[in-house]
KOLLUM-35937 format. One line per 5 residues: number of its first residue (from 1); for each residue x, y, z of N, C-alpha, C, O, CB. Coordinates in nm, 4 decimals, m for minus. Glycine has a CB too. Example, Ala and Ser with C-alpha at 12.3 -4.5 7.8 and 13.67 -1.06 7.14 Angstrom:
1	1.3190 m0.5690 0.7800 1.2300 m0.4500 0.7800 1.3200 m0.3300 0.7800 1.4236 m0.3319 0.8465 1.1308 m0.4473 0.9046  1.2850 m0.2250 0.7080 1.3670 m0.1060 0.7140 1.2900 0.0030 0.7870 1.3409 0.1138 0.8039 1.4084 m0.0598 0.5725
***
This chain:
1	21.3585 1.7302 5.5495 21.4514 1.8503 5.4978 21.3643 1.8798 5.3615 21.3210 1.8083 5.2710 21.6379 1.8025 5.4652  21.3587 2.0549 5.3988 21.2375 2.1150 5.2923 21.3310 2.1935 5.1923 21.2937 2.3020 5.1477 21.1044 2.2353 5.3741  21.4420 2.1433 5.1602 21.4810 2.1868 5.0213 21.5832 2.2985 5.1252 21.6974 2.3148 5.0823 21.3312 2.2574 4.8868  21.5489 2.3686 5.2481 21.6108 2.4849 5.2624 21.7288 2.5029 5.3623 21.7906 2.6019 5.4016 21.5158 2.5675 5.2900  21.7357 2.3874 5.3848 21.8293 2.2978 5.5245 21.7529 2.2363 5.6195 21.6300 2.2435 5.6182 21.9234 2.3942 5.6260
6	21.8343 2.1581 5.7270 21.7703 2.0813 5.8190 21.6337 2.1497 5.8937 21.6191 2.2689 5.9207 21.8779 2.0460 5.9176  21.5491 2.0516 5.9163 21.4418 2.0307 5.9935 21.4619 2.1483 6.0735 21.5594 2.1724 6.1447 21.4328 1.8963 6.0653  21.3740 2.2093 6.0575 21.3853 2.3726 6.2050 21.4999 2.3872 6.2058 21.5718 2.3551 6.3004 21.3415 2.3590 6.3964  21.5397 2.4398 6.0975 21.6981 2.5095 6.0781 21.6252 2.6496 6.0422 21.5345 2.6445 5.9590 21.8261 2.4319 5.9274  21.6577 2.7697 6.0974 21.6889 2.8694 6.0911 21.7959 2.9790 6.0171 21.9115 2.9399 6.0007 21.6876 2.8573 6.1697
11	21.7659 3.0895 5.9810 21.9050 3.1225 5.8305 21.9939 3.1748 5.9616 21.9467 3.2323 6.0597 21.8649 3.2970 5.6488  22.1645 3.1336 5.9348 22.1948 3.1932 6.0601 22.2663 3.3143 5.9704 22.3313 3.3068 5.8661 22.2931 3.0934 6.1832  22.2171 3.4636 6.0769 22.2554 3.5473 6.0177 22.4145 3.6294 6.0993 22.4565 3.7415 6.0707 22.1231 3.6235 5.9993  22.4741 3.5358 6.1989 22.5215 3.6410 6.2745 22.6897 3.5732 6.2750 22.6927 3.4654 6.2157 22.4274 3.6634 6.4392  22.8081 3.6118 6.3233 22.9259 3.6539 6.2597 23.0212 3.5042 6.2173 23.1045 3.4799 6.3047 23.0071 3.7649 6.3727
16	23.0214 3.4525 6.1572 23.0866 3.3278 6.0744 23.1641 3.2967 6.1557 23.1574 3.1768 6.1828 23.1559 3.3420 5.9389  23.2259 3.3430 6.2007 23.3941 3.3250 6.2913 23.3386 3.3151 6.3919 23.3201 3.1973 6.4226 23.5249 3.4481 6.3038  23.2910 3.4060 6.4803 23.2514 3.3459 6.6203 23.1486 3.2766 6.5982 23.1216 3.2496 6.7153 23.2202 3.4381 6.7318  23.0615 3.2212 6.5323 22.9858 3.1044 6.5444 23.1017 2.9369 6.5226 23.0996 2.8200 6.5609 22.8537 3.1300 6.4102  23.1611 2.9984 6.4648 23.2779 2.8763 6.4641 23.3317 2.8531 6.5511 23.3339 2.7343 6.5832 23.3771 2.8789 6.3941
21	23.3961 2.9411 6.6269 23.4833 2.9786 6.7546 23.3734 2.9065 6.8692 23.4226 2.8114 6.9299 23.5137 3.1789 6.7777  23.2432 2.9387 6.9017 23.1611 2.8734 6.9806 23.1437 2.7765 6.9756 23.1349 2.7272 7.0881 23.0774 2.8990 6.9883  23.1232 2.6619 6.8434 23.0635 2.5657 6.7964 23.2420 2.4279 6.8437 23.2379 2.3069 6.8662 22.9973 2.6179 6.5962  23.3761 2.5301 6.8399 23.4697 2.4894 6.8905 23.4976 2.4708 7.0373 23.5393 2.3793 7.1082 23.5371 2.5482 6.8434  23.4511 2.6146 7.0565 23.4461 2.5804 7.2508 23.3407 2.4288 7.3230 23.3473 2.3618 7.4260 23.3431 2.7601 7.3386
26	23.2455 2.4302 7.1939 23.1708 2.3618 7.2588 23.2473 2.2252 7.2672 23.2961 2.1748 7.3683 23.0386 2.3643 7.2010  23.2472 2.1858 7.1641 23.3587 2.0413 7.0792 23.4463 2.0466 7.2405 23.4266 1.9845 7.3449 23.5078 2.1044 6.8665  23.4983 2.0998 7.2208 23.6561 2.0907 7.3790 23.5775 2.0287 7.4730 23.6231 1.9530 7.5587 23.7361 2.2779 7.4793  23.4698 2.0551 7.4618 23.3964 2.0908 7.6233 23.2895 1.9180 7.5963 23.2235 1.8665 7.6866 23.2554 2.3167 7.6335  23.2947 1.8929 7.5327 23.2250 1.7207 7.4973 23.3172 1.6370 7.5223 23.3144 1.5314 7.5855 23.1780 1.6772 7.3370
31	23.4548 1.7260 7.4332 23.6128 1.6001 7.4923 23.6156 1.6036 7.6401 23.5957 1.5016 7.7061 23.8107 1.6618 7.4407  23.6457 1.7459 7.7060 23.7234 1.6933 7.7921 23.6167 1.6235 7.9492 23.6576 1.5723 8.0534 23.8384 1.8257 7.8204  23.4580 1.6554 7.8967 23.3781 1.5417 7.9835 23.3907 1.4259 7.9367 23.3847 1.3471 8.0311 23.2363 1.5551 7.9959  23.4043 1.3755 7.8451 23.4640 1.2408 7.7865 23.5420 1.1742 7.8306 23.5269 1.0675 7.8902 23.5130 1.2424 7.6914  23.6811 1.2579 7.7937 23.8058 1.2714 7.8771 23.7737 1.2428 8.0252 23.7649 1.1241 8.0568 23.8685 1.4178 7.8627
36	23.7594 1.3149 8.0977 23.6891 1.3280 8.2410 23.6610 1.1675 8.2787 23.7418 1.1025 8.3452 23.5273 1.4301 8.2341  23.5404 1.1144 8.2294 23.4875 1.0006 8.2277 23.5217 0.9429 8.2506 23.5283 0.9193 8.3713 23.4548 0.9604 8.1739  23.5942 0.8386 8.1316 23.6836 0.7540 8.1130 23.8166 0.7367 8.1676 23.8765 0.6303 8.1831 23.6913 0.7582 8.0165  23.8715 0.9020 8.2059 23.9476 0.9137 8.3064 23.8904 0.8368 8.4611 23.9682 0.7523 8.5054 23.9661 1.0640 8.3101  23.7949 0.8553 8.5215 23.7657 0.8493 8.6078 23.7186 0.6676 8.6321 23.7131 0.6130 8.7423 23.6842 0.9637 8.6143
41	23.6857 0.5927 8.4825 23.6806 0.4941 8.4862 23.8324 0.4303 8.5183 23.8718 0.3526 8.6052 23.6128 0.4685 8.3818  23.8809 0.4806 8.4379 24.0543 0.3922 8.4648 24.1186 0.4062 8.5664 24.2113 0.3311 8.5968 24.1724 0.4270 8.3779  24.0724 0.5250 8.6501 24.1109 0.5179 8.8231 24.0653 0.3893 8.8850 24.1390 0.2994 8.9257 24.0303 0.6434 8.9186  23.9162 0.3922 8.8873 23.8396 0.3365 8.9774 23.8804 0.2053 8.9013 23.8802 0.1254 8.9950 23.6803 0.3883 8.9979  23.9050 0.1546 8.8228 23.9323 0.0213 8.7791 24.0607 m0.0417 8.8328 24.0771 m0.1622 8.8521 23.9362 0.0209 8.6354
46	24.1747 0.0835 8.8607 24.3305 0.0604 8.8867 24.3069 0.0499 9.0606 24.3673 m0.0335 9.1280 24.4535 0.2144 8.8202  24.2328 0.1249 9.1049 24.2719 0.1556 9.1845 24.1850 0.1918 9.3502 24.2357 0.2373 9.4528 24.3283 0.2315 9.1163  24.0167 0.1445 9.3197 23.9245 0.0717 9.3996 23.9721 m0.0406 9.4755 24.0042 m0.1488 9.4263 23.8262 0.0281 9.3235  23.9766 0.0020 9.6486 24.0667 m0.1303 9.6559 23.9185 m0.2671 9.7292 23.8044 m0.2484 9.7713 24.2486 m0.0867 9.8066  23.9839 m0.3641 9.7151 23.9806 m0.4706 9.7344 23.7680 m0.4925 9.6576 23.6622 m0.5196 9.7144 24.0437 m0.4938 9.9183
51	23.8043 m0.4619 9.5147 23.6709 m0.4827 9.4492 23.6477 m0.5875 9.2960 23.5454 m0.6284 9.2411 23.6291 m0.3277 9.4162  23.8194 m0.6068 9.2585 23.8597 m0.7101 9.1670 23.7926 m0.6502 9.0363 23.8120 m0.5458 8.9740 23.8083 m0.8678 9.2119  23.7128 m0.7486 9.0207 23.6117 m0.7675 8.8725 23.5187 m0.7082 8.8841 23.4712 m0.7002 8.7708 23.5547 m0.8976 8.8273  23.4272 m0.6332 8.9849 23.3518 m0.5608 9.0047 23.4551 m0.4089 8.9866 23.4121 m0.3245 8.9079 23.2783 m0.6057 9.1362  23.5483 m0.3886 9.0384 23.5885 m0.2633 8.9745 23.6614 m0.2351 8.8235 23.6670 m0.1315 8.7572 23.6717 m0.2155 9.0665
56	23.7066 m0.3498 8.8012 23.6768 m0.3487 8.6486 23.5932 m0.2861 8.5726 23.6147 m0.1808 8.5125 23.6499 m0.4432 8.6132  23.4409 m0.3848 8.5740 23.3736 m0.3717 8.5072 23.3152 m0.2879 8.5213 23.2691 m0.2456 8.4153 23.3332 m0.4380 8.4900  23.2714 m0.1991 8.6601 23.2386 m0.0345 8.6748 23.3726 0.0298 8.6124 23.3393 0.1448 8.5839 23.2128 0.0247 8.8576  23.4581 0.0184 8.5902 23.5382 0.1338 8.4915 23.5339 0.1419 8.3830 23.5052 0.2428 8.3184 23.6545 0.1418 8.4874  23.5660 0.0201 8.3369 23.4857 m0.0332 8.2063 23.3894 0.0431 8.1483 23.3984 0.1008 8.0400 23.4162 m0.1508 8.2291
61	23.2857 0.0417 8.2321 23.1528 0.0930 8.1728 23.1810 0.2296 8.1896 23.1175 0.3110 8.1226 23.0098 0.0449 8.2443  23.2415 0.2559 8.2456 23.2977 0.4282 8.2498 23.3499 0.4595 8.1250 23.3014 0.5290 8.0357 23.4274 0.4670 8.3619  23.4617 0.3955 8.1306 23.5497 0.4154 8.0132 23.4785 0.3962 7.8417 23.5329 0.4313 7.7370 23.6712 0.3006 8.0409  23.3770 0.3464 7.8541 23.2428 0.2925 7.7296 23.1525 0.4410 7.7422 23.1062 0.5060 7.6485 23.1117 0.1064 7.7965  23.1452 0.4673 7.8704 23.0840 0.6384 7.8941 23.1282 0.7386 7.8011 23.0782 0.8106 7.7146 23.1320 0.7085 8.0375
66	23.2615 0.7119 7.8611 23.3225 0.8386 7.8383 23.3996 0.8582 7.6695 23.4757 0.9426 7.6223 23.4377 0.8502 7.9666  23.3432 0.7512 7.6222 23.4023 0.7141 7.4872 23.2547 0.7661 7.3656 23.2441 0.8166 7.2538 23.4485 0.5071 7.4903  23.1671 0.7163 7.4710 23.0535 0.7668 7.3683 23.0143 0.9308 7.4223 22.9228 0.9602 7.3453 22.8960 0.6477 7.3778  23.0320 1.0291 7.4969 23.0245 1.1422 7.5051 23.1215 1.2217 7.3716 23.0729 1.3000 7.2900 23.0595 1.1647 7.6493  23.2573 1.1811 7.3758 23.3398 1.1985 7.2656 23.3009 1.1589 7.1274 23.3022 1.2149 7.0178 23.4473 1.1384 7.2927
71	23.2739 1.0687 7.1621 23.2233 1.0282 6.9700 23.0731 1.1127 6.9074 23.0490 1.1401 6.7898 23.1662 0.8097 6.9551  22.9781 1.1438 7.0423 22.8832 1.2282 7.0698 22.9508 1.3924 6.9660 22.9405 1.4546 6.8602 22.8700 1.2339 7.2655  23.0212 1.3871 7.1035 23.1025 1.5434 7.0761 23.1453 1.5654 6.9300 23.1189 1.6613 6.8575 23.2551 1.5580 7.1680  23.2291 1.4371 6.8987 23.2769 1.4755 6.7385 23.1567 1.5346 6.6246 23.1316 1.6397 6.5655 23.3393 1.3214 6.6658  23.0905 1.3669 6.6380 22.9491 1.3774 6.5314 22.8599 1.5240 6.5376 22.8227 1.5889 6.4399 22.8256 1.2436 6.5827
76	22.8371 1.5561 6.6824 22.7800 1.6974 6.6826 22.8708 1.8178 6.6165 22.8240 1.8977 6.5355 22.7531 1.7345 6.8333  22.9944 1.8194 6.6581 23.0441 1.9341 6.5889 23.0824 1.9150 6.4518 23.1246 2.0145 6.3928 23.1511 1.9854 6.6548  23.0736 1.7719 6.3707 23.0643 1.7749 6.2576 22.9941 1.8078 6.1275 23.0160 1.8265 6.0078 23.0775 1.7196 6.2643  22.8659 1.8031 6.2475 22.7111 1.8488 6.1899 22.7042 1.9953 6.1855 22.6836 2.0538 6.0791 22.5788 1.7972 6.2898  22.7225 2.0645 6.3103 22.7019 2.2161 6.3828 22.8050 2.2877 6.2544 22.7712 2.3998 6.2162 22.7782 2.2354 6.5932
81	22.9542 2.2098 6.1760 23.0752 2.2584 6.1474 22.9287 2.3132 6.0071 22.8815 2.4244 5.9834 23.2538 2.1331 6.1270  22.9022 2.1903 5.9511 22.8433 2.1682 5.8467 22.7113 2.2709 5.7833 22.6818 2.3120 5.6711 22.8105 2.0416 5.8739  22.6549 2.2854 5.9167 22.5295 2.3969 5.9030 22.5588 2.5220 5.9139 22.4658 2.6014 5.8998 22.4254 2.3870 5.9999  22.6531 2.5582 5.9331 22.7537 2.7288 5.9732 22.7736 2.6978 5.8420 22.7249 2.7901 5.7767 22.9233 2.7609 6.1049  22.8308 2.5965 5.7535 22.8868 2.6557 5.5926 22.8185 2.7025 5.5631 22.8218 2.8240 5.5441 22.9218 2.5903 5.4784
86	22.6702 2.5902 5.5344 22.5272 2.6082 5.4778 22.4715 2.7825 5.4973 22.4111 2.8470 5.4116 22.4164 2.4896 5.5745  22.4970 2.8122 5.5818 22.4330 2.8837 5.6671 22.3133 2.8844 5.7285 22.2506 2.9773 5.7793 22.4362 2.9606 5.6328  22.2903 2.7760 5.7184 22.1415 2.7774 5.8345 22.1849 2.6394 5.9726 22.2597 2.5419 5.9791 21.9390 2.7037 5.7065  22.1222 2.6834 6.0295 22.1553 2.6157 6.2251 22.0393 2.5696 6.2253 21.9420 2.6156 6.1657 22.1844 2.7343 6.3907  22.0448 2.4698 6.2972 21.8573 2.3648 6.3708 22.0085 2.3201 6.4988 22.1262 2.2849 6.5068 21.7281 2.1247 6.2020
91	21.8691 2.3622 6.5849 21.9383 2.3152 6.7318 21.9140 2.1755 6.7336 21.8003 2.1497 6.6941 21.8715 2.3855 6.8773  21.9751 2.0853 6.7627 21.9853 1.9238 6.8106 21.8439 1.9474 6.8986 21.8107 2.0321 6.9815 22.1570 1.8640 6.9218  21.7811 1.8374 6.8432 21.6820 1.8044 6.9196 21.6789 1.7524 7.0014 21.7011 1.8114 7.1071 21.6200 1.7680 6.8893  21.6459 1.5935 7.0023 21.6435 1.5189 7.1473 21.7880 1.4395 7.1245 21.7991 1.3634 7.2207 21.4870 1.3976 7.1781  21.9346 1.4221 7.0130 22.0445 1.3535 7.0652 22.0699 1.4029 7.1583 22.0631 1.3167 7.2459 22.1453 1.3398 7.0027
96	22.1072 1.5276 7.2138 22.1810 1.5755 7.3181 22.0997 1.4971 7.4364 22.1690 1.4355 7.5174 22.1862 1.7455 7.3244  21.9969 1.4954 7.4478 21.9096 1.4366 7.5716 21.9170 1.2692 7.6013 21.9189 1.1801 7.6862 21.7455 1.4733 7.5381  21.9192 1.3005 7.4734 21.9709 1.0528 7.4610 22.0559 1.0429 7.5393 22.0526 0.9878 7.6493 22.0679 0.9472 7.2918  22.1753 1.1189 7.4658 22.3060 1.0463 7.5086 22.3613 1.1498 7.6505 22.4786 1.1441 7.6875 22.4362 1.0435 7.3538  22.3017 1.2028 7.6906 22.3077 1.2228 7.7980 22.2718 1.1736 7.9369 22.3184 1.1815 8.0506 22.2836 1.2880 7.7815
101	22.1525 1.1115 7.8668 22.0584 1.0270 7.9526 22.1331 0.8551 7.9508 22.1547 0.8011 8.0593 21.8777 1.0356 7.8712  22.1566 0.8045 7.8600 22.2288 0.6989 7.8464 22.3544 0.6856 7.9477 22.3672 0.5969 8.0320 22.2653 0.6987 7.7123  22.4735 0.8259 7.9140 22.6018 0.7954 8.0187 22.5247 0.7904 8.1566 22.5174 0.6809 8.2124 22.7377 0.9309 8.0211  22.4752 0.8847 8.2067 22.4097 0.8624 8.3483 22.3314 0.7926 8.3545 22.2707 0.8078 8.4606 22.3580 0.9497 8.4088  22.2778 0.6855 8.2722 22.2487 0.5681 8.3315 22.3565 0.4653 8.3583 22.3652 0.3911 8.4561 22.1567 0.5153 8.2596
106	22.4575 0.4766 8.2274 22.5341 0.3961 8.2315 22.6619 0.4111 8.4073 22.7075 0.3369 8.4942 22.5913 0.4177 8.0721  22.6651 0.5631 8.3658 22.7243 0.6001 8.5533 22.6932 0.5312 8.6710 22.7722 0.4861 8.7539 22.6741 0.7330 8.6132  22.5525 0.5266 8.6707 22.4823 0.4615 8.7832 22.5015 0.3138 8.8062 22.5129 0.2451 8.9076 22.3438 0.4824 8.7670  22.5013 0.2873 8.6694 22.5083 0.1045 8.6701 22.6781 0.0936 8.7356 22.7179 0.0347 8.8361 22.4904 0.0086 8.4546  22.7322 0.1521 8.6629 22.8792 0.1151 8.7080 22.8786 0.1789 8.8811 22.9329 0.1011 8.9596 23.0171 0.2080 8.5856
111	22.8397 0.2712 8.9255 22.8307 0.2877 9.0732 22.8016 0.1796 9.1480 22.8676 0.1431 9.2454 22.7410 0.3767 9.1082  22.6530 0.0987 9.0831 22.5789 m0.0002 9.2073 22.6530 m0.1467 9.1382 22.6315 m0.2500 9.2017 22.3509 m0.0010 9.2091  22.7312 m0.1566 9.0224 22.8618 m0.2202 9.0214 22.9261 m0.2601 9.1046 22.9267 m0.3736 9.1523 22.9322 m0.1710 8.9823  23.0085 m0.1408 9.1405 23.0925 m0.0998 9.2306 23.0166 m0.0785 9.3568 23.0016 0.0296 9.4138 23.1623 0.0137 9.1850  22.9863 m0.1548 9.3811 22.8740 m0.1658 9.5822 22.9376 m0.3171 9.5868 22.9143 m0.3910 9.6825 22.5988 m0.1678 9.5910
***
């Protein structure tokens, strides 16, 4: 930080209401994705035929992945909200890529466990 806001931040000169609403829409998209992934995990654990412990393990991995997506979305929403209030905004650096890569990797592991 250089005293002017987060590193790589630029002044936010747009409409505050529009920016906050866009932040909220993005947050809701992260939450929908997290809930969908967790719901898929519950469905697999409950309804995968003849898989037993493998289905439960796969479902648990997906539920954890869904929770991870939801936690990241909440953290990012709050961070962006603070930035918008301060009049500065810095785009996500690597955090989004890391979270998506981890969740994708966990989903692939869940599929392998289920097979």
